[in-house]
Residue, then its C-alpha position, 0 to 999 in steps of 0.5 A: m742640574a748644575t749651571k756653570n758660568i764663565t765670562v769672557k771679556f775682549d783683552g785686545e788685538r783678538r785676545f780673550v780672557a775667560s774667567n770663572a766666579s772664584g777667579g780662575s782665568l785663562v787667556m786664550d789669543t788667535q794672534r799669539p799662539d806663541a804665548h797663549l793657547t787659542p780656543m780650539e787648543t783650549l778645548l784640547g786642554a779642557l779634554g786633557g784636563c777632564t780625562g786625566y783627573d779621572v785616570v789618576s783618580i781610578m788608578e789610585k783606586k786600583k792600588q796603581p798610583l801613578s809616578s809619571y803621567r802625561i796625555e798627549i792630544t791631537g786634534e784634526t780640523v776640517e779645512d772648511y769653516p767652521k773648521r771643527y775637529q773631525r778627529i781627536v787622538v787621546t794618548h795616556i802614557a803613565s808609568g809606575p812601579n805596579v802600573t799594567l797596561a790592563a789597568l790603564e787601558r781600563a781606566v782610559q775607557l771608563s774615563h771616556e765613556k762614562y766620567c769625563s763630561v768634556s769627552a762625552s760632549l766631544n765623544a764622536i770624534i775621540e779616539t784613546r790610547a794608553v801606553v805604559e812606560 
């Protein structure tokens, strides 16, 4: 079993800095979402980074490397507290000289169903889409 450790420190005015033992850090701020991600946006970003890493790797193994790739994520929250996500839509948009929609869709499926630990943690509320431009 692997253990992950993060320290989250209060930085004033409802701003928090999360950091790991290697010195990596992330600022979360509910008062200034124009300058930093909120904690709920950070969760969506973690999902995007996790699945994106998988998709790029899978597409390289399929000999269809991506020349352009972005992930657009929309999270819909419930109205009442704790205002959790009730639905998350993850759209993978990619292009490349040999990229096919079938290969991209399979890479997305493998990521969300098998490899992405963030996706597995949120699985019940995620919908995925793949688009080749």
